C-alpha positions as CSV (number, residue, x, y, z in Angstrom):
1,M,-25.0,15.7,-19.7
2,A,-23.5,14.1,-16.6
3,R,-20.2,12.4,-17.1
4,Y,-19.9,8.6,-16.6
5,Q,-16.7,6.7,-15.9
6,I,-16.2,3.0,-15.4
7,S,-15.5,3.0,-11.8
8,N,-15.5,2.0,-8.2
9,K,-16.3,4.7,-5.5
10,N,-13.9,3.3,-2.9
11,I,-10.5,2.8,-4.6
12,Y,-8.5,3.5,-1.4
13,G,-10.8,1.8,1.1
14,F,-11.2,4.8,3.2
15,K,-14.9,4.8,2.9
16,T,-15.2,1.2,4.1
17,N,-14.9,0.6,7.8
18,V,-12.6,3.6,8.2
19,Y,-13.1,3.4,11.9
20,Q,-11.0,0.3,11.9
21,M,-8.0,2.3,11.0
22,F,-8.5,4.6,14.0
23,L,-9.0,1.6,16.3
24,L,-5.6,0.4,15.1
25,I,-3.8,3.5,16.3
26,P,-3.7,2.4,19.9
27,V,-2.4,-1.0,18.8
28,I,0.3,0.6,16.7
29,M,1.3,2.7,19.7
30,L,1.4,-0.3,22.0
31,L,3.6,-2.3,19.6
32,A,5.9,0.7,19.2
33,L,6.2,1.0,23.0
34,C,7.0,-2.7,23.3
35,V,9.8,-2.2,20.7
36,E,11.2,0.8,22.6
37,F,11.1,-0.5,26.1
38,V,11.3,-4.3,25.7
39,L,13.1,-5.0,22.5
40,G,15.2,-1.8,22.5
41,P,17.5,-2.6,25.4
42,V,18.2,-6.0,24.0
43,L,19.1,-4.6,20.6
44,Y,21.1,-1.8,22.2
45,R,23.7,-4.3,23.4
46,F,24.2,-5.6,19.9
47,Y,24.3,-2.1,18.5
48,V,27.0,-1.0,21.0
49,K,29.0,-4.2,20.3
50,N,28.9,-3.6,16.5
51,T,29.7,0.1,16.6
52,T,32.4,0.1,19.3
53,L,36.0,0.0,18.0
54,E,38.1,-3.0,18.8
55,E,40.8,-2.4,21.4
56,G,44.0,-1.4,19.8
57,A,42.3,0.0,16.7
58,A,42.8,3.5,15.5
59,G,40.4,5.8,17.4
60,H,40.1,3.5,20.4
61,E,41.1,4.8,23.8
62,A,44.8,4.2,24.3
63,G,45.6,1.9,27.1
64,A,48.7,2.0,29.3
65,D,50.4,-0.5,27.0
66,V,50.2,1.7,24.0
67,P,53.6,3.5,23.5
68,V,53.9,7.2,23.2
69,A,55.5,8.4,20.0
70,E,57.7,11.5,20.0
71,S,58.6,11.7,16.3
72,I,57.6,10.7,12.9
73,E,60.3,8.1,13.0
74,D,58.6,6.6,16.1
75,M,55.2,6.5,14.5
76,E,56.6,4.7,11.4
77,R,58.4,2.2,13.6
78,L,55.7,1.5,16.2
79,G,52.7,0.9,13.9
80,T,50.2,1.9,16.6
81,F,50.9,4.5,19.2
82,T,49.5,7.5,21.1
83,L,50.5,11.1,21.6
84,I,50.4,13.5,24.5
85,T,49.1,17.1,23.9
86,S,47.4,20.0,25.6
87,G,43.8,21.0,25.6
88,T,44.8,24.3,24.1
89,V,46.0,22.6,20.9
90,L,42.9,20.5,20.7
91,K,40.7,23.6,21.1
92,Y,42.5,26.1,18.8
93,D,44.9,24.4,16.4
94,T,42.2,23.0,14.1
95,V,41.5,22.8,10.4
96,R,38.1,22.0,9.0
97,A,37.9,20.0,5.7
98,G,34.4,19.2,4.8
99,E,32.7,17.5,7.7
100,S,36.0,16.5,9.4
101,I,38.1,18.5,11.8
102,Y,41.9,18.0,11.9
103,Y,44.4,19.1,14.4
104,R,47.9,20.6,14.0
105,L,50.1,18.8,16.5
106,K,53.7,19.6,17.5
107,L,55.7,16.4,18.4
108,P,58.4,16.4,21.1
109,S,60.9,16.1,18.1
110,G,59.7,19.6,17.0
111,E,58.0,18.1,13.9
112,K,54.5,19.3,13.1
113,V,51.9,16.9,11.7
114,I,48.2,16.8,11.0
115,A,46.0,14.5,13.1
116,H,42.3,13.3,12.9
117,I,41.3,12.6,16.5
118,N,38.4,10.9,18.1
119,K,37.9,13.3,21.0
120,K,35.5,10.9,22.7
121,A,38.5,8.6,23.4
122,L,40.7,11.2,25.1
123,K,42.2,10.4,28.5
124,E,43.2,12.9,31.1
125,T,46.7,12.7,32.5
126,D,47.9,13.6,36.0
127,E,48.9,17.0,34.6
128,V,46.0,19.5,34.3
129,G,45.1,20.4,30.7
130,I,47.3,17.6,29.2
131,Y,45.6,14.7,27.5
132,R,46.6,11.2,26.2
133,L,45.3,10.9,22.7
134,P,43.5,7.8,21.3
135,T,45.4,5.0,19.6
136,G,46.7,6.2,16.2
137,V,48.4,5.0,13.1
138,W,50.6,6.9,10.6
139,R,48.5,6.8,7.4
140,E,49.3,7.9,3.9
141,W,46.8,10.2,2.2
142,E,46.3,13.0,-0.3
143,A,45.8,16.0,1.9
144,P,42.7,18.2,1.2
145,K,43.3,21.7,0.0
146,E,42.3,23.1,3.4
147,V,45.2,21.3,5.0
148,M,47.6,22.2,2.2
149,V,47.2,25.9,3.3
150,Y,49.5,25.0,6.2
151,E,52.0,23.0,4.0
152,K,55.0,25.2,4.9
153,F,54.4,24.6,8.6
154,L,54.1,20.8,8.4
155,A,56.9,18.3,8.3
156,V,55.0,16.2,5.7
157,T,51.7,16.5,3.9
158,D,51.5,13.0,2.3
159,H,50.8,11.3,5.7
160,Y,48.6,12.2,8.7
161,V,48.0,10.7,12.1
162,D,44.8,8.7,12.1
163,M,43.3,8.7,15.6
164,Y,39.7,8.4,14.4
165,G,39.6,5.2,12.4
166,D,36.2,3.7,11.9
167,Y,34.7,5.4,14.9
168,V,30.9,6.0,14.8
169,P,29.3,8.1,17.5
170,V,27.4,5.8,19.8
171,Q,24.0,6.8,20.9
172,S,23.0,6.6,24.5
173,E,20.6,3.7,25.4
174,S,17.7,6.1,26.0
175,G,18.3,7.9,22.7
176,Y,18.7,4.6,20.8
177,T,15.5,3.1,22.2
178,R,13.6,6.3,21.6
179,T,14.8,6.4,18.0
180,L,14.0,2.7,17.5
181,G,10.5,3.2,18.9
182,G,9.9,6.1,16.5
183,A,11.1,4.1,13.5
184,A,9.0,1.2,14.7
185,S,5.9,3.4,14.8
186,A,6.4,4.5,11.2
187,W,7.1,1.0,9.9
188,I,4.3,-0.7,11.8
189,Y,1.9,1.9,10.5
190,V,3.1,1.3,6.9
191,I,2.8,-2.5,7.4
192,V,-0.6,-2.2,8.9
193,V,-1.9,0.0,6.1
194,V,-0.5,-2.4,3.4
195,L,-2.0,-5.4,5.2
196,Y,-5.3,-3.6,5.5
197,R,-5.2,-2.9,1.8
198,V,-4.2,-6.4,0.7
199,I,-6.6,-8.2,3.1
200,G,-9.4,-5.8,2.1
201,V,-8.9,-6.4,-1.6
202,R,-8.8,-10.2,-1.1
203,R,-12.0,-10.0,0.9
204,W,-13.6,-7.9,-1.8
205,R,-14.1,-4.9,0.4
206,F,-12.6,-2.5,-2.0
207,A,-10.6,-2.3,-5.3
208,P,-6.8,-2.2,-5.5
209,A,-5.6,1.3,-5.1
210,F,-3.4,1.3,-8.2
211,L,-3.7,-2.1,-10.0
212,W,-7.4,-1.6,-10.7
213,K,-7.6,-4.5,-13.2
214,R,-6.6,-6.9,-10.4
215,D,-9.9,-6.3,-8.7
216,P,-11.3,-9.9,-8.1
217,L,-14.9,-8.6,-8.7
218,L,-14.2,-7.5,-12.2
219,P,-15.3,-9.8,-15.0
220,R,-13.0,-12.7,-15.7
221,N,-14.5,-13.5,-19.1
222,D,-16.9,-12.2,-21.7
223,L,-19.9,-14.1,-20.1
224,E,-19.5,-12.2,-16.8
225,C,-19.0,-8.9,-18.6
226,W,-22.1,-9.4,-20.7
227,C,-24.2,-10.5,-17.7
228,A,-23.0,-7.6,-15.6
229,S,-24.4,-5.3,-18.3
230,T,-27.8,-6.8,-17.9
231,F,-28.2,-5.4,-14.4
232,A,-26.0,-2.2,-15.0
233,I,-29.1,0.1,-14.5
234,W,-29.8,-1.4,-11.1
235,A,-26.1,-1.2,-10.2
236,H,-26.1,2.5,-10.8
237,S,-29.5,3.2,-9.1
238,F,-28.4,3.2,-5.4
239,P,-25.8,5.3,-3.6
240,M,-24.2,2.2,-1.9
241,L,-23.7,0.4,-5.2
242,E,-20.6,1.1,-7.3
243,G,-21.8,0.1,-10.8
244,W,-20.7,-1.7,-13.8
245,P,-18.5,-3.7,-14.7
246,L,-18.3,-5.2,-11.2
247,V,-20.1,-8.6,-11.4
248,T,-21.7,-7.9,-8.1
249,G,-22.5,-4.2,-8.5
250,A,-20.5,-3.3,-5.4
251,H,-17.7,-4.4,-3.2
252,A,-18.3,-6.4,0.0
253,S,-18.3,-3.7,2.7
254,R,-20.0,-4.7,5.8
255,K,-22.9,-2.4,5.0
256,V,-23.4,-3.8,1.5
257,V,-23.1,-7.4,2.5
258,S,-25.5,-6.9,5.4
259,N,-28.0,-5.1,3.1
260,F,-27.8,-7.8,0.4
261,R,-28.1,-10.7,2.8
262,N,-30.7,-9.4,5.2
263,V,-32.7,-6.9,3.2
264,A,-32.4,-7.4,-0.5
265,L,-32.2,-11.2,-0.5
266,G,-33.7,-12.0,2.9
267,E,-36.7,-9.6,3.3
268,Q,-37.5,-8.7,-0.3
269,W,-36.9,-12.2,-1.9
270,D,-37.1,-14.5,1.1
271,I,-33.8,-16.0,0.1
272,K,-32.0,-17.4,3.1
273,N,-29.5,-19.8,1.5
274,R,-28.1,-21.1,-1.7
275,Q,-31.0,-23.4,-2.6
276,D,-33.6,-20.6,-2.0
277,G,-31.6,-18.3,-4.3
278,L,-31.2,-20.8,-7.1
279,D,-34.8,-21.8,-6.9
280,T,-35.8,-18.1,-7.3
281,V,-33.4,-17.5,-10.2
282,H,-34.7,-20.6,-12.0
283,E,-38.3,-19.6,-11.4
284,L,-37.6,-16.2,-13.0
285,T,-35.8,-17.6,-16.0
286,Q,-37.8,-20.8,-16.7
287,K,-41.1,-19.0,-17.2
288,H,-39.6,-17.1,-20.1
289,A,-37.4,-19.9,-21.6
290,G,-38.6,-21.3,-24.9
291,T,-41.4,-18.7,-25.3
292,L,-41.1,-15.4,-27.0
293,G,-42.9,-12.2,-26.2
294,T,-43.7,-13.1,-22.6
295,L,-44.8,-10.1,-20.4
296,Y,-42.1,-8.2,-18.6
297,A,-39.5,-10.8,-19.5
298,G,-36.7,-8.1,-19.2
299,W,-37.7,-7.2,-15.7
300,D,-37.6,-10.9,-14.5
301,L,-34.5,-11.9,-16.4
302,C,-32.4,-8.9,-15.4
303,R,-33.4,-9.5,-11.8
304,A,-32.3,-13.1,-12.1
305,T,-28.7,-12.1,-13.1
306,Q,-28.8,-9.4,-10.5
307,L,-29.7,-11.9,-7.8
308,L,-26.8,-14.1,-8.9
309,G,-24.4,-11.3,-8.4
310,M,-25.7,-10.5,-5.0
311,M,-25.6,-14.2,-4.0
312,Y,-22.0,-14.4,-5.1
313,L,-21.1,-11.3,-3.0
314,V,-22.5,-12.8,0.1
315,K,-20.9,-16.2,-0.7
316,M,-24.0,-18.2,-1.2
317,I,-22.5,-19.5,-4.5
318,D,-18.9,-19.7,-5.8
319,R,-17.5,-18.3,-9.0
320,E,-17.9,-21.4,-11.0
321,E,-21.6,-21.7,-10.1
322,L,-22.0,-18.0,-10.8
323,D,-20.7,-18.5,-14.3
324,R,-22.8,-21.6,-14.9
325,E,-26.0,-19.8,-13.8
326,F,-25.0,-16.6,-15.7
327,C,-24.7,-18.7,-18.8
328,A,-28.1,-20.3,-18.4
329,A,-29.9,-17.0,-17.7
330,G,-27.9,-15.0,-20.3
331,K,-28.9,-17.4,-23.1
332,V,-32.6,-17.0,-22.2
333,I,-32.2,-13.2,-22.3
334,Q,-30.6,-13.5,-25.8
335,Q,-33.4,-15.7,-27.0
336,Q,-36.0,-13.2,-25.8
337,F,-34.6,-10.0,-27.2
338,H,-32.6,-8.8,-30.2
339,S,-30.7,-5.9,-28.6
340,W,-29.9,-4.0,-25.4
341,D,-32.6,-1.4,-26.2
342,E,-35.3,-4.1,-26.6
343,M,-34.2,-5.8,-23.3
344,V,-34.2,-2.4,-21.4
345,E,-37.6,-1.4,-22.7
346,S,-39.0,-4.7,-21.3
347,Y,-37.1,-4.2,-18.1
348,L,-38.5,-0.6,-17.6
349,D,-42.0,-1.7,-18.5
350,G,-41.8,-4.4,-15.8
351,Y,-40.2,-2.0,-13.3
352,R,-43.0,0.5,-13.8
353,A,-45.7,-2.2,-13.5
354,W,-44.1,-3.5,-10.3
355,L,-44.1,0.0,-8.8
356,E,-47.7,0.5,-9.7
357,R,-48.6,-2.9,-8.3
358,I,-47.1,-2.0,-4.9
359,K,-49.0,1.4,-5.2
360,N,-45.9,3.6,-5.3
361,P,-47.1,7.1,-6.0
362,D,-43.9,8.1,-7.8
363,A,-43.8,5.1,-10.2
364,A,-43.5,7.4,-13.3
365,A,-40.6,9.4,-11.7
366,Y,-38.7,6.4,-10.6
367,T,-39.1,4.8,-14.0
368,Q,-37.9,7.9,-15.7
369,R,-34.9,8.0,-13.4
370,R,-33.8,4.5,-14.5
371,R,-34.4,5.4,-18.1
372,Y,-32.1,8.4,-17.6
373,I,-29.4,6.1,-16.1
374,F,-29.8,3.8,-19.2
375,E,-29.3,6.7,-21.5
376,Q,-26.2,7.9,-19.7
377,L,-24.7,4.4,-19.7
378,K,-25.6,3.9,-23.3
379,A,-23.9,7.2,-24.3
380,N,-20.6,6.0,-22.9
381,A,-18.6,4.4,-25.7
382,D,-16.9,2.1,-23.2
383,G,-19.9,1.5,-21.1
384,P,-22.0,-1.6,-20.5
385,Y,-24.0,-1.3,-23.7
386,S,-20.8,-1.2,-25.8
387,V,-20.6,-5.0,-25.1
388,P,-21.9,-6.7,-28.3
389,W,-25.4,-8.1,-27.8
390,R,-24.5,-11.4,-29.5
391,T,-21.5,-12.1,-27.3
392,E,-20.8,-15.8,-27.0
393,L,-22.0,-16.8,-23.6
394,T,-19.7,-19.6,-22.5
395,W,-18.1,-20.3,-19.2
396,V,-15.7,-23.1,-20.0
397,P,-13.0,-22.0,-20.7
398,G,-14.4,-18.5,-21.1
399,E,-13.8,-16.1,-24.0
400,R,-12.0,-12.9,-23.1
401,E,-12.1,-10.7,-26.2
402,V,-14.8,-8.4,-25.0
403,V,-13.6,-8.2,-21.4
404,K,-10.0,-7.4,-22.6
405,R,-11.3,-4.4,-24.5
406,V,-13.4,-3.2,-21.6
407,L,-10.7,-3.6,-19.0
408,L,-8.2,-1.9,-21.3
409,R,-9.9,1.4,-20.6
410,Y,-11.0,0.5,-17.1
411,R,-9.9,2.8,-14.3
412,A,-11.3,2.9,-10.8
413,K,-12.7,6.4,-10.2
414,E,-15.7,8.1,-8.8
415,T,-18.9,7.7,-10.9
416,N,-21.0,10.8,-11.6
417,L,-24.5,9.9,-12.9
């Protein structure tokens, strides 16, 4: 037996107008290029301003007014200072602690200290191989174990020379704008996909990807759930349809809307507008209202609710009018029949008679196919025919006991019938 699941075949929207997503790729690239080459240079100025150290701060290039310290006593007294050392020291007398590199400096006083130096802020002196270090401060710390290895060679280990401060490596303008453009591409893509999803769900083109029960085309009350069950066989008879419990049988992809409006309603029923549609629905229902045992009542009445669902999808009627017409048609169906089985037998008899009237040579096979669909749907404990036949059909304010039970188990997945 084929497995049936309450479902929607297009939960991520990738089967609906997928070409639109590809058409958006050049737009995303253009926006990213605008960010990189137009907005990037403007933002780069703010970026540099916010990441550049203030003059006189630890790690900033030491100007001519920054005094040179020659001893620990000088560093303690001066507050901010600079030091002079050779490139050899900066290259070889190093200690790595984690991600940081420290330098063992010998002061003119003969004292040896540890320094953390921003080498981007070094200044060459008139003497080859001798450098003026960045602005520094004498800072208290708890020396890492890698530094403590040199404890006996250092004058002190509870302080170090901080010539790095809050320095952050500054990217070049080209590197910054290129990185910004790449990030913009990713974010624009994410935003476009989210907007595509949100707009698509609100326009009924596909179901929500995860919050399936928020699908606006799912039944809002017991009346809609019951009436959707009356045309469930039809809703599972064509590849483009998605099935029960959608009150329209499918989502509003361009293909489905075009087929409903131009072919199903327009060509097959000659329904061009709201009034045409309501007149047709009323004609189908009124000839069976108040009279029991009329011929092919199930075929006419189930098509009446089916037409209402299609009219709602193409926006010929609104939700309130859909419920009002569902209520009127549904009550006639309940008057005519005593169960889903009785209704479906009348529906299938009418379907077969219609096929024979239009001289379809495969009338028996087509009828058997729809009977098979009914049997599969009926076998599902949470399917359309699990809805109680005598459900109260009211649309103001609308009962929700049945629909709550149905949606409790609802999950948008592929249907296999």
